C-alpha positions in Angstrom: 110.2 99.2 111.9 106.6 98.6 112.6 104.5 95.5 111.8 102.9 95.2 108.4 99.6 96.9 108.1 98.7 94.7 105.1 99.2 90.9 105.7 99.1 90.4 101.9 101.8 93.0 101.1 104.0 90.5 99.2 101.2 89.6 96.8 100.3 93.2 96.3 103.9 94.2 95.6 104.4 91.3 93.2 101.2 92.2 91.3 102.3 95.8 91.0 105.8 94.7 89.8 104.1 92.5 87.1 102.2 95.5 85.8 105.4 97.5 85.2 106.1 97.2 81.5 109.5 98.8 82.1 110.6 95.8 84.3 109.4 93.3 81.6 111.3 95.3 79.0 114.6 94.8 80.8 113.8 91.2 81.8 113.8 91.9 85.5 112.5 89.5 88.2 111.5 90.2 91.8 112.5 87.0 93.7 112.6 88.5 97.2 109.8 90.3 98.9 109.9 90.7 102.7 108.6 93.4 105.0 110.9 96.5 104.3 113.1 94.6 101.9 113.0 93.6 98.2 115.4 92.3 95.6 115.3 92.7 91.8 117.5 90.6 89.5 118.3 91.5 85.9 120.3 89.3 83.5 123.1 91.0 81.5 122.1 91.0 77.9 123.0 93.1 74.9 119.7 95.0 74.9 120.6 96.9 78.1 124.3 97.5 77.4 126.1 100.8 76.9 128.9 101.4 74.4 131.6 99.6 76.5 129.5 96.5 77.1 128.5 97.2 80.7 124.9 97.4 81.8 123.8 101.0 81.2 123.7 103.3 84.2 120.1 104.2 83.5 119.2 100.5 83.9 121.2 100.4 87.2 119.2 103.4 88.4 115.9 101.9 87.2 116.3 98.7 89.2 117.7 100.5 92.3 114.6 102.9 92.2 112.2 100.0 91.8 113.8 97.7 94.5 113.8 100.5 97.1 110.4 101.7 96.0 108.9 98.2 96.4 110.6 97.8 99.8 108.7 101.0 100.8 105.4 99.6 99.3 105.6 96.7 101.8 105.1 99.2 104.6 102.0 101.0 103.4 98.4 99.9 103.8 96.7 98.0 101.0 94.7 101.2 100.1 97.9 103.1 99.4 100.6 103.2 96.7 104.0 104.8 96.6 105.8 107.3 94.3 109.5 108.3 94.2 110.1 111.9 95.2 113.9 111.9 94.8 116.9 109.7 94.8 120.7 110.2 94.8 122.9 107.5 93.3 126.6 106.9 93.3 127.9 104.6 90.5 130.9 102.9 92.1 132.1 100.4 89.6 131.1 99.2 86.1 127.9 97.0 86.0 129.8 94.1 84.5 128.7 90.5 85.1 126.2 87.8 84.2 123.5 89.6 86.2 122.7 92.5 88.4 121.0 92.3 91.9 119.4 95.4 93.3 118.7 95.1 97.1 116.3 97.7 98.4 115.4 98.3 102.0 113.5 100.8 104.2 115.6 103.0 106.4 112.6 104.8 108.0 109.0 104.5 107.3 106.9 107.5 108.1 103.2 108.0 107.4 103.8 110.2 104.3 107.6 110.0 103.6 109.6 106.8 103.5 113.4 106.9 103.3 115.0 103.9 101.6 118.3 102.8 100.2 119.4 100.3 97.6 122.7 98.6 96.7 123.2 97.2 93.2 125.7 94.4 92.8 127.1 93.0 89.5 127.5 89.2 89.8 130.4 87.7 87.8 131.6 84.2 88.3 129.6 83.9 91.5 131.2 87.0 93.0 129.2 90.1 93.9 130.7 93.5 93.3 129.0 96.6 94.6 128.5 98.8 91.6 125.9 101.4 92.8 124.6 102.9 96.0 121.3 104.9 96.2 119.4 106.8 98.8 115.8 107.6 98.1 112.7 109.4 99.4 109.3 107.8 98.7 105.9 109.4 99.1 103.1 107.2 100.4 99.9 108.1 98.5 97.1 107.1 100.9 93.7 106.2 99.3 95.3 105.8 95.9 96.1 102.3 94.6 98.2 101.6 91.5 96.5 103.1 88.5 97.3 100.2 86.1 95.6 96.8 86.0 97.2 93.6 84.7 95.9 94.4 81.2 97.7 97.8 81.3 94.4 99.7 81.1 93.3 102.2 83.8 91.1 100.8 86.5 87.5 101.9 86.5 85.0 101.9 89.3 82.1 100.2 87.6 
């Protein structure tokens, strides 16, 4: 992988994550941001469970998509943003534990398309169990920054 084009990629990725209302809704955190790699943690709580008491597969997909997407965002210039084009996910085991960890990484970063992958682990009694595996394609949107500001209102050029 190439060197970062934006030396402040970590701050930019974190600011974008903090603007995602959906991540706040599920109580997600982004404790790891490195070039080409990010990690999202979500505590297991009853608001994200399905009928069997496991974390809902939709939430598993949500954090895998965001972890891999933010890994892709570390590789684009500051004037660009990213958008998921597609992903394929395999749910391998129930998302059962005290928390989930989604680890996203870039497989290949092109100028327009970025291929990523994510693994989601359920952590129970300190042991990680792989519960999902995802492959994703991201589109780099050059010249288009995130469209939300920290107050959740569209940015204006005034």
